[in-house]
C-alpha positions, -999 to +999 in steps of 0.1 A: +450+294-578+433+273-550+395+275-550+394+289-514+419+316-523+399+325-554+368+329-534+386+352-510+398+374-539+363+376-553+348+385-519+374+413-514+370+427-549+332+426-550+325+436-514+304+405-508+297+399-471+298+363-459+281+356-426+300+334-402+287+298-403+284+298-365+262+330-363+234+323-338+198+330-350+181+360-334+161+348-303+124+353-304+106+384-292+081+381-263+049+402-260+035+394-226+000+409-219-013+408-183-049+418-178-061+432-144-089+414-126-100+396-158-120+364-149-115+329-162-148+332-181-144+367-195-130+357-230-149+341-258-123+313-260-131+304-224-169+303-228-179+340-226-212+345-244-217+383-242-184+401-243-167+400-277-129+392-278-122+381-314-084+389-314-077+370-281-099+342-294-077+342-325-045+340-303-060+309-286-070+294-320-035+299-334-017+287-303-023+268-270-050+275-244-044+264-208-074+254-188-056+251-154-034+281-153-030+299-120-020+335-113+006+342-086-020+351-060-055+364-054-047+401-056-024+423-077+010+430-061+018+396-047+007+380-080+030+402-100+058+395-077+055+358-084+053+365-121+084+387-121+106+366-098+095+330-104+090+324-066+057+311-052+039+331-025+055+311+003+090+323-008+082+355-027+091+389-012+058+407-017+029+387-002+000+412+000-011+446-013+004+473+008+011+510+002+048+517+009+042+548+029+007+561+037-001+591+015+028+585-009+026+569-044+036+533-049+034+499-033+059+481-011+091+477-031+109+445-041+146+446-031+173+460-054+189+426-058+157+409-070+162+387-101+133+397-123+121+385-157+130+419-172+165+417-158+170+382-173+160+395-207+181+426-203+212+406-195+207+387-227+207+419-249+169+422-252+152+456-254+129+456-223+098+478-222+069+479-198+036+495-205+007+496-180+007+492-142+037+482-122+028+479-085+062+465-072+078+497-059+070+534-059+091+562-075+125+565-059+125+531-043+145+499-050+115+484-068+107+510-095+107+494-130+138+512-143+158+496-115+143+461-121+153+455-157+132+478-178+149+503-200+116+518-210+085+523-189+052+541-196+021+540-176+012+539-139+035+531-110+010+530-082-020+507-081-041+533-064-035+559-091-044+533-116-080+531-103-087+561-126-085+556-164-085+594-168-056+603-145-039+637-145-005+622-153+013+590-163+049+580-159+072+582-189+103+564-176+111+585-144+092+616-154+056+625-148+038+634-181+007+656-175-025+646-193-054+667-204-079+653-178-098+670-150-087+661-115-112+639-096-107+609-072-113+574-085-136+568-056-157+599-061-194+600-053-224+620-064-228+655-050-260+671-036-284+678-065-269+653-089-295+627-101-282+591-105-310+585-130-298+613-153-270+603-177-256+638-176-247+634-139-220+609-149-202+632-174-177+646-149-163+611-142-145+611-176-117+630-193-102+636-227-072+613-227-079+576-219-049+561-203-053+526-217-052+540-253-021+560-246-003+530-230-012+508-260+002+534-284+035+535-265+038+498-265+035+497-303+060+526-306+085+505-285+080+475-309+086+497-339+117+512-324+132+478-316+121+458-346+157+450-355+166+434-322+150+410-298+126+427-274+105+418-243+074+439-244+055+436-211+020+450-212+003+449-177-029+467-188-053+481-162-083+466-180-108+456-167-100+467-132-123+494-117-132+521-120-157+515-148-146+540-175-145+537-213-148+561-242-183+565-256-175+550-290-168+516-273-196+520-248-221+524-276-213+489-289-231+474-258-256+500-247-291+486-251-279+450-256-291+438-222-307+451-190-283+476-174-295+496-144-272+525-133-246+520-106-248+550-084-216+545-065-212+545-028-197+510-026-163+520-038-151+534-072-169+557-095-206+556-105-215+546-140-248+550-159-244+518-179-221+496-158-225+463-175-220+479-209-189+496-196-173+464-183-179+446-216-167+476-236-135+479-216-126+443-224-136+446-261-115+478-264-085+460-249-090+432-274-090+457-303-057+472-290-042+437-289-054+431-324-037+463-335-005+452-319-007+418-336-012+435-369+019+457-363+041+427-355+029+409-387+034+440-408+070+443-395+076+407-406+081+395-370+051+372-366+071+340-367+097+355-344+074+366-317+060+347-287+026+360-275+014+354-239-019+365-225-031+360-189-046+378-159-032+388-125-061+373-105-098+365-108-127+389-113-138+413-085-161+397-060-173+369-082-199+359-056-215+394-052-237+408-079-232+444-087-206+452-059-186+483-069-204+484-103-191+452-118-214+422-123-195+390-124-227+370-119-243+385-150-212+378-172-203+345-156-168+361-152-155+332-131-166+307-158-184+285-133-155+285-108-162+294-072-159+331-060-134+356-073-106+381-065-092+379-030-100+342-024-080+311-030-111+293-043-106+286-080-124+317-092-099+339-073-067+327-091-074+303-119-071+326-150-069+325-188-035+314-201-028+317-239+005+312-257+010+317-295+042+312-314+036+309-351+054+280-367+065+266-333+033+259-313+008+238-331-024+258-335-057+250-318-042+231-289-057+229-254-037+218-224-050+207-190-015+209-175-014+227-141+007+258-146+013+289-125+029+324-127+061+311-111+065+290-143+069+319-167+105+327-158+119+292-166+094+287-195+103+319-213+140+314-207+138+280-223+117+291-252+142+319-260+172+297-258+185+303-223+171+275-202+201+278-178+194+315-171+165+309-147+175+314-110+183+283-091+159+293-063+130+296-087+099+276-078+088+275-114+088+245-137+093+252-174+063+241-195+081+248-228+081+211-237+043+211-234+040+241-256+063+225-282+043+192-283+064+171-260+052+150-230+060+162-195+056+146-161+026+159-141+034+188-118+041+176-082+021+204-066+011+241-068+012+262-036-004+295-027-008+315+005-023+349+011-024+368+044-052+391+032-089+386+032-088+367+065-057+347+058-057+318+034-034+289+023-039+262-003-020+235-022-030+215-052-017+180-059-031+162-089-069+166-086-068+172-048-068+207-033-066+216+004-077+251+014-073+267+047-091+299+056-097+323+085-060+320+093-053+357+100-081+377+114-082+414+107-064+435+134-088+446+161-115+420+153-135+413+184-144+378+174-126+361+146-141+331+127-126+298+135-099+285+111-112+260+085-095+234+063-114+220+034-105+194+008-119+193-027-115+169-057-113+193-086-119+166-112-152+157-097-161+191-082-147+219-103-169+245-085-157+234-051-191+228-037-184+198-015-158+195+013-146+159+014-119+163+042-137+140+065-137+112+040-100+115+032-080+121+064-048+107+049-049+131+020-056+160+044-026+151+065-004+148+034-014+181+020-012+198+054+024+187+058+032+200+023+016+234+030+037+236+062+069+229+044+063+255+016+059+285+039+089+305+049+084+334+074+085+370+062+095+399+084+078+423+060+046+403+057+041+383+089+016+355+089+016+344+126-004+311+123+019+299+095+051+314+110+047+295+143+041+261+127 
């Protein structure tokens, strides 16, 4: 009997399964964690001295840390649109924060035919789950997460509802799930007779079910349920966005550690008796939840089959204003020495932490100065998961998978941002040079708008953007101005008259 025939008989008789020689290996899972208003300097691995983030520091130590990673924009919704679609703000559909309809839940929706990161994973057979804050289309619109590639969603849909960590409900797929929390607005103020110097006056700004904890638990349940297939677990947490709210067991870790006068409210968002301790505790509690998820993945035997990503949707709230709305970016150095914060296209507004870990694939302890942005995640994750051709042809992103895997890459040609909010801004970075235009779209009804400005900075020599050198380099100004003009396409939904008319 021929050897091959004998093998066939033995297999048939003994019931031995032989895997096909051409069976493709399981593609890696992706856990993508997106913080909310977390500054460049809010993590220990980026220089933070007060707030403890041991698990995120471990991710960085066991992977690659990017020092020049840029969010999609300077505020939430347009930044997340860049992340999900791979199109920079001059081409993306959502270009500013906007409620879809006044008085209704949810932000302006992305179109039904949007090609999102979740859809790309779903088309490849991944389980796709989102846990946290969406912000790209309210319930019943074309933009809701279950219509944009997610088969599982738990958390907030609307950015405004997400201002309260003790909401009365969260979304479980397309159903509202009630929570055991009292109803109070996320911008509530003290009532007559309540004493801001008395800790008891702050008790009514809390509840029994902390949304961030519930969301983290659901993310881990999703991982357990899909451990035997590739999954994309997107965790856009609401931490550390206002309001300042955190359970007492976490708050106690920081109370008494530094001067911490009460924030009595009145400047937006809820009052807090120990605002600095609350901000630090929110971040450390988020870090602990990330550590619990890391442990789960390891316990399931998936550590070497899982890509971890951590970043933030924009910079810290009002990095140049101490104590505004309760946060204190100056005290914590949340911008890490960069200029300003959320809402601006100075570096502190959109240069954010960027950490990637893939055990066995990415060399531990690496730091990269490559300029990368949110538009790059679509092609990068597609390439890392074995589908480099799946990224849309109209994507503005550049895969930095070669950098992650230790290969050399050409320097990025440029990185472009525009933002019609906060007075109207536009910038482009090319190498070490950055041109920044401001006061390009005055607020409606403004009696006297500030004159438009255009500044030029050399970021290698002037990381904090203290010195405008436009007058000394007119040729570079002209070159970058032409580039900015070329990268903007008009949007009927988000008009930007100065740029649209160029």
